[in-house]
C-alpha positions as CSV (number, residue, x, y, z in Angstrom):
1,X,-36.1,-15.5,-48.1
2,X,-34.0,-15.1,-51.3
3,X,-30.8,-15.4,-49.0
4,X,-32.1,-18.6,-47.5
5,X,-32.7,-20.2,-50.9
6,X,-29.2,-19.0,-52.1
7,X,-27.6,-20.6,-49.1
8,X,-29.5,-23.7,-49.6
9,X,-28.6,-23.9,-53.2
10,X,-25.0,-23.1,-52.4
11,X,-25.0,-25.9,-49.9
12,X,-26.2,-28.6,-52.3
13,X,-23.6,-27.4,-54.9
14,X,-20.9,-27.9,-52.2
15,X,-22.3,-31.4,-51.2
16,X,-22.3,-32.6,-54.8
17,X,-18.7,-31.3,-55.2
18,X,-17.6,-33.0,-52.3
19,X,-19.2,-36.4,-53.6
20,X,-17.7,-35.9,-57.1
21,X,-14.3,-35.1,-55.5
22,X,-14.6,-38.2,-53.0
23,X,-15.3,-40.5,-56.0
24,X,-12.5,-39.0,-58.2
25,X,-9.9,-39.7,-55.6
26,X,-7.6,-42.7,-56.2
27,X,-8.7,-45.9,-54.3
28,X,-5.5,-47.1,-52.9
29,X,-6.8,-50.5,-51.9
30,X,-7.5,-51.1,-55.7
31,X,-5.2,-49.3,-57.8
32,X,-1.4,-49.4,-58.1
33,X,-0.4,-47.0,-60.8
34,X,-1.8,-48.6,-64.1
35,X,-3.0,-51.8,-62.2
36,X,-6.5,-52.1,-61.0
37,X,-7.6,-55.0,-58.8
38,X,-11.2,-55.5,-57.5
39,X,-11.9,-55.0,-53.8
40,X,-13.6,-58.4,-53.5
41,X,-13.6,-61.6,-55.4
42,X,-15.5,-65.0,-55.2
43,X,-13.6,-68.0,-56.6
44,X,-15.5,-70.5,-58.8
45,X,-16.8,-73.4,-56.7
46,X,-17.1,-71.2,-53.6
47,X,-19.6,-68.7,-52.0
48,X,-17.0,-67.1,-49.9
49,X,-16.4,-63.4,-50.6
50,X,-12.6,-62.7,-50.4
51,X,-11.2,-59.2,-49.9
52,X,-8.2,-57.6,-51.2
53,X,-5.9,-57.9,-48.1
54,X,-3.0,-56.0,-49.6
55,X,-1.1,-55.4,-52.9
56,X,2.5,-54.1,-53.9
57,X,5.4,-54.4,-56.4
58,X,7.8,-57.3,-56.7
59,X,11.0,-55.4,-57.7
60,X,14.3,-56.9,-58.8
61,X,17.2,-54.5,-58.6
62,X,15.5,-51.3,-59.7
63,X,12.9,-52.7,-61.9
64,X,9.2,-53.6,-61.2
65,X,8.5,-57.0,-62.3
66,X,4.9,-57.5,-61.2
67,X,2.1,-56.4,-59.0
68,X,1.4,-59.0,-56.3
69,X,-1.8,-59.1,-54.4
70,X,-3.5,-61.4,-51.6
71,X,-7.1,-62.1,-51.1
72,X,-8.3,-63.7,-47.9
73,X,-11.7,-64.2,-46.2
74,X,-10.9,-61.7,-43.6
75,X,-8.2,-59.0,-43.1
76,X,-5.0,-60.4,-41.6
77,X,-1.6,-58.7,-40.8
78,X,0.9,-61.8,-40.4
79,X,1.9,-64.9,-42.0
80,X,0.6,-67.0,-39.4
81,X,-2.8,-65.2,-39.4
82,X,-2.9,-66.0,-43.2
83,X,-2.2,-69.6,-42.5
84,X,-4.7,-69.8,-39.8
85,X,-7.6,-69.0,-42.3
86,X,-9.0,-72.3,-43.5
87,X,-11.1,-70.9,-46.3
88,X,-10.3,-70.1,-49.8
89,X,-7.5,-67.6,-50.8
90,X,-6.2,-66.0,-53.9
91,X,-2.6,-64.8,-55.0
92,X,-2.5,-62.5,-58.1
93,X,0.6,-61.7,-60.1
94,X,-0.1,-58.9,-62.7
95,X,3.0,-58.6,-64.9
96,X,4.4,-55.1,-65.5
97,X,7.7,-55.9,-66.8
98,X,8.2,-56.4,-70.5
99,X,9.1,-60.2,-70.3
100,X,10.1,-62.7,-67.8
101,X,11.3,-66.1,-69.4
102,X,10.0,-69.4,-68.3
103,X,13.6,-70.3,-67.0
104,X,13.7,-67.4,-64.8
105,X,10.2,-68.0,-63.3
106,X,11.4,-71.5,-62.8
107,X,14.4,-70.5,-60.9
108,X,12.3,-68.0,-58.9
109,X,9.8,-70.7,-57.9
110,X,12.6,-73.3,-57.0
111,X,14.4,-70.8,-54.9
112,X,11.1,-69.6,-53.0
113,X,10.2,-73.0,-52.2
114,X,13.6,-74.1,-51.2
115,X,14.3,-71.3,-49.0
116,X,11.1,-71.4,-47.0
117,X,10.8,-75.1,-46.4
118,X,12.8,-77.9,-44.6
119,X,14.9,-80.4,-46.7
120,X,12.1,-83.0,-45.9
121,X,9.2,-80.8,-46.8
122,X,10.8,-79.6,-49.9
123,X,11.5,-83.1,-51.1
124,X,7.6,-83.9,-50.5
125,X,6.8,-80.8,-52.7
126,X,9.3,-81.4,-55.5
127,X,7.1,-83.4,-57.9
128,X,4.0,-81.0,-57.6
129,X,6.5,-78.0,-57.9
130,X,7.9,-79.4,-61.2
131,X,4.3,-79.8,-62.5
132,X,3.4,-76.2,-61.3
133,X,6.5,-74.9,-63.0
134,X,5.7,-76.5,-66.4
135,X,2.6,-74.6,-66.6
136,X,4.4,-71.2,-67.0
137,X,5.3,-69.9,-70.3
138,X,7.4,-66.8,-70.8
139,X,5.3,-64.1,-69.1
140,X,4.8,-60.6,-70.8
141,X,3.7,-57.3,-69.6
142,X,0.0,-57.3,-68.6
143,X,-0.1,-61.1,-68.3
144,X,-2.2,-62.0,-65.2
145,X,-1.6,-65.0,-63.1
146,X,-4.0,-66.1,-60.4
147,X,-3.4,-68.9,-57.9
148,X,-6.5,-69.9,-55.9
149,X,-6.7,-72.3,-53.0
150,X,-9.9,-74.2,-52.8
151,X,-10.3,-76.1,-49.5
152,X,-10.4,-79.9,-49.9
153,X,-9.4,-79.6,-53.6
154,X,-6.1,-77.9,-54.0
155,X,-4.4,-75.1,-55.9
156,X,-5.9,-73.8,-59.1
157,X,-3.4,-72.0,-61.4
158,X,-4.9,-69.8,-64.0
159,X,-2.8,-67.8,-66.5
160,X,-4.6,-65.3,-68.7
161,X,-7.8,-67.0,-68.0
162,X,-6.5,-70.4,-69.0
163,X,-7.2,-73.0,-66.1
164,X,-4.4,-75.5,-65.6
165,X,-4.8,-78.9,-63.9
166,X,-5.4,-78.8,-60.1
167,X,-2.5,-79.3,-57.9
168,X,-3.5,-81.4,-54.8
169,X,-2.8,-80.7,-51.1
170,X,-3.0,-77.8,-48.7
171,X,0.7,-78.2,-48.0
172,X,1.5,-77.1,-51.5
173,X,-0.5,-73.9,-51.1
174,X,1.1,-73.3,-47.8
175,X,4.4,-73.5,-49.4
176,X,3.2,-71.2,-52.3
177,X,2.2,-68.5,-49.9
178,X,5.5,-68.6,-48.2
179,X,7.4,-67.6,-51.4
180,X,5.8,-64.2,-50.3
181,X,5.1,-64.4,-46.7
182,X,7.7,-66.7,-45.3
183,X,11.1,-66.2,-43.5
184,X,12.8,-65.7,-46.9
185,X,10.2,-63.8,-48.9
186,X,10.8,-63.0,-52.6
187,X,10.6,-59.2,-51.6
188,X,10.3,-57.8,-48.0
189,X,8.4,-54.6,-49.2
190,X,5.9,-56.9,-51.1
191,X,5.5,-59.2,-48.1
192,X,4.5,-56.1,-46.1
193,X,2.1,-54.8,-48.7
194,X,0.4,-58.1,-49.1
195,X,-0.2,-58.1,-45.4
196,X,-1.8,-54.7,-45.5
197,X,1.2,-52.6,-44.3
198,X,1.8,-49.3,-46.0
199,X,4.1,-46.4,-45.6
200,X,1.1,-43.9,-45.4
């Protein structure tokens, strides 16, 4: 009897230990070094729960510039599958580099849009892209940029919780996504990471 109680007690201790270990393990879907992102978000003005599709580093040379993340209404693993989703979406940039100037950000946005659009489409996006770029200050470590797509409304840019004026047109968000997911992405490894591909 005493032996049976001891076995039961040891079993409970082991079960608790396993639970504690499970909850203390890093959650790879939410954490990348010091950057933590929620598994799910719901955008203002929407009741659709978005899930973290993938996250990874944007690197330049040997430097990590920011953690980029993509939220979608369902898990997807390709650029075309992302664009096929008609609901809301979110892109997150969590800066990890000390400082990126407005001028460098402007060059990066212009290059990303131009590289992934035809001349005709790029011309149609030019005025809205100029407005979008104008909203960016110099970005510093731990600054957070979110770019939300709200169907039928447009692109909501938010920098450190400060919302900017809405940018109209689904075509603008399509082009914005292609900065990361297009034929000429900003970072091939980040593209894979945002699409949920890992090296595990």
